[in-house]
N, C-alpha and C positions, 0 to 999 in steps of 0.2 A: 631245458630252456626256461621253464617257468620258475625253477629255483633260482636261476641266475638273475632274472628280473626282480624277484623278491629280495635277494641279497643286495643287488645294486640299489633298489628302492630304499632299503634299510640304511645303507651307507649314505645315500643322498639325504635322507631325513636326519641322520646324525650330524653330517657336515652342516646342514642348514641350522640345526639346533646350536651347534658350536659357534657358527657365525653370528647367530642371534644373541647368544650369551656374550660374545666378544663385543658386539655393537652396544649391548646394554651396559656392559662394564666399562666401555671406553678403552679397550685394549687394541694394540696393534695399529692398523691403518685407520681404525675407527676413533682413535684418540683425538680429543679436541685440543689443538695447539701442539706445541713442542713438548716432548717428554721432560725436558729440563726447565720448562717455564716456571714450575712451582719453585724450583731451586733458585731461579734467577731473581725472584721477587725479594726486595729488601725487607728484612724483618725489623719492625719498629721497636723502640724500647718499651719494655713492660712498665705500665704506670706504677708509681710507687704509692698510689693511694690505698687506703684501707677503707673498709666499710663497716658501719655500725647499723644494726637492724633494729627497728622499732616494730615488733610483731604484735599481731592481734589488736589492732586499733579498731574499736567498734564505735560507730557514731550513729545516733538516732537522728534521722533527718526530720525536717518540718513536715507536718501533715499536708497533704494535697487537698485544699478546700475544706468545706465543712464536713463532708462525708468521708473524706480520705483518711486513711490511717497512716501513722508514721511508718517509715521503712528504715531498714538498717543498712549501713554501709560498713563493710569489714574490709580492712586493708592492712598491708604491711608496707612500711616506709623504710627506705635505706638512705643513709647519710654518707656521702663520700667525704673522707677526712684526709688531711695531708700526711700525717704520721701517727706513730703510736701514742704520743702525748695528746694529740688532738682527739684520738679515738677514746682515750681515757676520759677526757673532759666531756666529750659528747655523750658517752655512756652514762656519766654521772648526771647529765642534764636531760636524760630521756623523759623523766616525768614532766618537765617544762615543755619539751617538744611534743609530747602526747597531748598536754593540755591545750597548747596553741592549735594543734591540728583539730582536736575535738571542737573547740570553740569556733574555729573557722568553718569547718564543714557542716556543723549542726545548723548553721544559718541557711543552708540550701535545702530546697525540696528535692525529692528523689528524681523527679523528671528533669530538673535543672542539671543535676549531676550526671544523669544518664545522657544528656545532650552535650556534655562537655567532653573534649578530648583529654587524654591523660596529660598532655603537655599544658593544657589550660589549668587543670587541677594542680599540677606541680607549680605553675606560675603563681597561683593564688596562695598556695602554702608558702612558697619562697618569699612572697611579699609580706606575709604575716610574720614569718620568722625574722625578716629584716627589721620590721617594726619592733618586735619583741626584744631584739638584741641591740637596737639602736644603729643599725647599718650592717652592710655585708661584711665589712672588715672586722666586726666584733663577733661574728658567728664562729663557733669552733669547727664548723663543717663547710665544705665548698659547695656542695650540691645536695639537694633532696631529690629522691627518685621514688617512684611507686613500683614496688616489687610485685604486689598482688592486690587486686581490688575486686570486690564482689558486692553488688547492690541487690538487696532483697526487698 
């Protein structure tokens, strides 16, 4: 009788473990929504944009006060371009894009940059790129994005 209780207890533990695994994985009656729901969603077109990366942009920020020391901002920028030709033009102009970014961001103190959202930094850079190119229509890229940013 004791063996029967141990065997039934073991089976009960295995069934409970299997049910827990099924719940965790979302299988069977534990699945969220219809099984065909993922297939029913429309697939949008893949954007035809290409991306050009400006890596290892290092900017020395302004010192914080008289006793403050300058800090460094390291970031990677990514430029979204329309096609291969625009990617070639943007790649050729990476030194200009780097210069505008360094000139713009070096005017900020580290605490100012730390207090800004990524979208605010992107907006500041986009505004300066528009000025450098004479308008948004003259820029060889559509959008500037921050891929990585570290402030030391």
